[in-house]
Every structure is written in C-alpha cells, then in structure tokens.
N, C-alpha and C positions, 0 to 999 in steps of 0.2 A: 504494500500500500504506500502510495506517495505520502510522505510525512506532511501533516498539515502545516500550512504557512510556507512550504517550500515553493518559492516562486521563481520564474525565470528571471535572470539578471539582465539588466541593460545599463550600459554606461551612460550616465548623464554628466560625464566628466566628474563622476561621483567621488573618486578618491581625492582629486584636487579640490572639488567643491567642499568636501567635508572639512578640509584643512583651511581653505581660504575664503569660502563664500560668506558674505554677510547676509544674515537673514532679515535685515531691515528691508521693509517694503518701500519702494520708491514713492515719493509724494505724488498725489494725483495732479495731473496738469489742470490748469485753470479752465481750459475749454472742455475737459472731460471727454474728449473724443476717444472712442473705443479703439484700442490697438488691433483688436480682432473681434469682429462682430459675429462671424459664423463659428459657433462652438459646438463640438461634439462631446456629449456627456455619456459615460458608461455607467450603468447601474445594474446591480444584481438582485432582481426580484422587485421590480417597480410597483407591482400591484399590492405589496405589503404596506401596512401602516407605517412601517419603519421609514419608508420613503414618501409618505403622504405629502409633506411640504413641497417636494419636487414636483409631484403630480399636480398639486394645486397651482403652483407657479406656472406650470405649463398650460393647464386647462383654462385658467382665468386670464391668460395673456400677460402675466407679469414680466416674463422674460422679454416679450416683444415690446412692452412698454419702456423697457430699458435700452431698446435698440439692438437687442440680441436676436440672432437667428439660431435657434437651438435644435440640434438633432440628438435625440436620446436613444441609445442602444441598450436594450434590456438583455441581461445574461442570467443564467441559472442561479448564480450566487456572487457574493462580493469579490471573491478571489478571482473569478473569471472576468469580472468588470475591471479589476485592477490590472490584470494581464493585458487588457486592451489598451490601457493608458501606458503601461510599461512598454508595450510593443509599438506604441506610436499611432494606433488607429483611433484613439480618442484623446481629447485634450484634458478633460477633467473627469474625476471619478466621484460618483455619489456613493459613498460606502462607509464602512465602519472606521472610526477614528484610529483604532489600534493598529491598522495597517501601516500608518505612518511610523509607528514605533518599530514594527517588524522590518520595514524597509530600511530604516536607518541602521538597524543591526547588520544589514547587508551592504552598508555604505551607499545607500541610495536616499537622497534627500527629497522627501515629499512633505508637503505642509497642508494642514487643514485650515480653511479660512472662513467657514461659516457652519455652525452646528444646526442640525435638523432635529435631533433627538437627545434628550438628557437622561435617558435610560434605554438599555438595549432592546427592550420589548421581546426578549427571547424567553421561551418556556421550554423546559425539558420534560417530556412525558413518556411514560411506559405504556406499551400496547396492551390493552385489556384482552386482546384476542390471542396473542402469542405468549404473553407472560402474565396469566391471570393470578399466579401464585407469587408474584414479585414480593420480595421482602426487603432487599437492600441493593445498593448500587453494585455490590460485589457480584450479584446475580447476572450482571451484564457481561461478564467475562465470556468471550467467544461469540457474543451476539452482534447483530447488525443494527447500527444506529443511523437513522436518516438525518441528513443535514442539508441545508440549501445547496451547498457545493463544498467539497473538501477544501479546507483552508480558509473558509469564510468565518464570519463572526459566530454563526451558529455552531460551527465546528469548535471554535475557541471555547464557547460556553460548555459544550459537551466535554471537552478536555479538562476544563476546570472541575466539573462535577466528578469526573472519573478520578482525577488526581487526588482529590480530597478523600476518596475511598480507597486510595492505594493502587489504583489501576492506571496503566499507561495507555496511550493512544493505540499502541500495537496489540493491546489485549482485546480490542474489538475491531469490527470492520465498519468503516464509514461509507455510507452510500449517499450520493448526491440525488436529491429528489425535488429540488426547486423549492418554491415558496407558495405554490398555488394548487391547482387541481391535481397535479402530479404527486404532490406530497400527500394529499388526502387519499389518493388511489393506492399509493405504496403502502401506507399503514393499514388501510382497510383490506387490502389483498394479502396481508401477512408477509409482505416482502421485507419488512423491517420490524425489529422488536422494540424499538424506542425511537424517539425523534426529538431533535432540538430544532425549533423553528419559530417563526414569527406569526403574528396575527394578520388576517383573520383565521388562518388555518388552525392554530392551536385552540382557540376558543371554540371553533366549530366542533373539533374532535372532543374537547373537554365536555361541552354541554350535551353531547350525545353519549357520553360515558365510554368513549372509545380509547381515551388515554387517561392515565393517572399522572397528574402533574407533581413532580418531585422537586423541581427547582424553577423559580419564576422571577423574571426581571421585567415584568410588564408594568410594574408600579415603582415609584421612587423608593418606597419602603422595602419592597422585595429586592430591589437592586442593591441597597445598602446591606441587606442580609446576605446576599450572595457574594458581593464584591468587597464589602467592608467600607464602602464609600460611594460617592457619586461616580457614575461611569458614562462618559460621553459616548454617544452611539453614532448614528448616521450623520455625515457631514459632507461638504464638498471639499475635496482635496486634490492637489495637483503637484507635479514636479516643481520644486522650488524655483528653478530657472524660468518656468512658465509664468509663475506668479510675479517674479521680479520684472519680467519683460512686458507683462500685460496687467498692470495694476488697475487701470480704468475698467478693463473687461472684468476682472475679478470683483471689483466694487459693484459693477452692474449685476453680476450673478448674485452677489450677496444681497443687494437691494431686493431682487426678485424673491429670494428665499425668505428673507425677513418679512417682506410684504405678505407672503403666504402664511408665515407663522402668526402674524397679527390677525389675518383673516380667520385662521383656525381657532383663535381664542374666543371668538364670538359666534362662530358658525353653529347652526343647529343641525340636528340629524337630517332634516330634509335638504338642507344646503349641501351636505356631504354627498348624499345620494344623487342629487342633481348634477354634481360636479365631476365625480369620478366616473370613468368608463364602466359600462354595465358589466363587463367581464370581471371586474374587480370584486363584485358582490358574490361571486361563486354560487349563484343561484339562490341565495337566501338573504334577502335584505335585512330581516329582523336580526339574524345572527351577525351579520356584518356590522350593524349598528351597535349591537351588544359588545362586539369586539372593540369597536371604536371607543365606546364609553370606558372600557377597561384600560385602554392604553393612552387615553387623551392627556393625562397629566405628564406622560413621558415626553411629550413634544416640547422642544425648546421654546422659551418665551421670547428670546431676543437674538438668537444666533451666536451668543458668546460661549466660548469654550472655557470651562472652569479649570483653573490651575490644579485644584485638588483632584478633579476628574482625570486629568492627564496622569497624575501620580498613581491613581487607582488603577488605571489601564496598564501602566508599566508593571506595577506589582503583580497584577493578575497574570499577565503574559509570562513574567519571569518565574512564576510559581510552577509552571508545567513545561516551559520551553527552555532547555539549557542553553540555547543559542542566544537568548536575551540576557545580557548582563546589565543590571541596573546601573552600575557605576560607569558604564560605557555609553549610555544614552543621554543625549542632551534634549530634554523635553521642550526647551524653549524653541527648538528648531522644528518641532513636530506640528506646531500650530501658531497662528497669529490672530489676534482679535482686532487688528487695525480696521479692517473692513466692516466687521459687525458693529463696532462702536459707532462708526459713521452712520450705518443703517439704523441703529437704535435711536440715534439722535434725530434722524430724518422722520422716523415713524412713531416717535413718542406721542402719546395721546395728548 
C-alpha cells in the first residue's frame, strides 16, 4: 500500500527557496489589477460540506464579481487535488491545511491564504453490516477502511485514530471511495469495514444506523476532543512563489471566499438548497439539511487561520508520521493571514 501522504515531488526551486525565500507577501498595487484572472482550482470532493464556501462563491458569482474566471476541477480526494497543483495542471488547491505542513517536510513551500473550515468535519465510523460485534479500534487490524482518497485528510484522521490504539497504517488497508454516492455504495455493499469521511455522507449513514461513529470532528467540541485543540481544515493554498507573484489575484480569491463565509452565516436551509447543485443532496434533502445543521459551526467566520490551529495540525501529523519533525517545520511559512485580514475589514458588518 502506498504510504499515506507520500506525494510526488516537484521542484519549485524548493531547496533554494527554503533557504532564501521571504514569505512576506508583496503589497497590493494601488490599481489592484489582477496579475492572473483565469485561475484553475483543484478540489477533492467538492460536493462535501467541507468545501461548501467554495461552492457558494462559485454559484453566487462571487469569484466573477472579483474579476476572476475560475475553473474548478473536482478529484476523489484532497491528495489527488494536491497532485494536480504539484504537477502544474492547477494553480490553487482547495484542500486541507495540513498538506502545507507535509509538503514543507519534503522541502516544498506551499502556503494557505484563506480558511474555509475551522474544524475538519470528518467522522470515523464502523460498519454495522461487516462489524456488528465491534468492541475497540484494535478490532480493525486487517480490515478495510474507506477514505476519500489515500493521503487525504480523511486518511490522516483514520491514522490518528489507529495510532492512539497502537495500530499502524500498515495494519489495515485503505480504500479510496470518494466523498459522495460512491462512499455510500462501498459501505452498504460491505466492501469496507469502516470509513473516515465527511458530511453529508456520514450523517446519512449514521441516521440510518449503518455506521457507529467512534470519532467525530464535525463540531468544535469534538475537534478539541480528538485533536487537543482547534484544527484548521479546508483552505485555499498554493505554491509560495505563486502567491508572491500574484498577490492581487490571491486577494481577489480571498474576497470571494470570505464573501461566501459571510453569506453562510445568515443563510437559511432553503437558501442552501436553492444554491447548491441538486446532485449534492444525494437524493435526500431532509438528511442533507440535517447534515448541514450538524457541521454549520465548523465553517470559518472570517477566513483567518489561527496560530494555535497550525500548532495543533503539526502535533497531530507528527504523532503518527515519523517523517514530520516538529522542530524542522516553520509554521509561519505554512500560512498567511494578510489577505483574510483585508477581506475581514472589507466585509465587516
């Protein structure tokens, strides 16, 4: 099995950049002309609530309002979306914050610049069909665990749960099942014994009694219980050199996402249903809305990435990945709040 988080390498002048690059973001020009208006964004599981701010910004025209022509490519999971950016076929990734830490451990400088979620929204559940007599995490040894895609944040969550029970990633088999209908089908068909995934999928399975949730980060309280502190989740991140060369473009992207976050704070259930594509509802509007109500508080309020959250992410990764050395990671290079602060000021009530 490919070790989670093992991603293809690409030189961004990485070694030299690590030693010499300043992470300071260039000042915005007075005319705020976009350096690059056509932007490709890679995302892993766009239909999930994890990326709802991205969908809202797209559907309500907030990107267009900032002069951006956005092309969004959807992949099975965050690790696949990241590979698109690393490989050069996408400019920006809408993905989990912790990837910026993992990449830096491989001498690749990527930086998050606006937060979409302040809790991972991931739940880990045991299949009632294949493991009706489940007693403890140790029972998962030799079993198949569904994740959005190997190496994604859902995989990280599963690794954390396993490691706390004394199991290694190699003690189980990880199966990529996506974050939508395919994930539901895999569990219901008995192809997997447990699943680490996002909503609305997990709430749908939970409410029908098809999974037993044993670890849950869909709420702020649950996130602190699992990770020991706040855990930044979905964000927009990109290679540091892209951000430094395109500050006005990154600011425009941030404005659009923060605009969506503000809209979500007051949106009612009917507003959500009218805005997201019909396919996102997975055939059950009531359960979709029940799922949304469960994760609503996990959405970022202002796009700012908390310093404490970055420390939580590093500690979590280092707890199960020997390749992550806490003293070797410079967290100040994994994110910037320069753009989100400007957006917060623009959209303050």
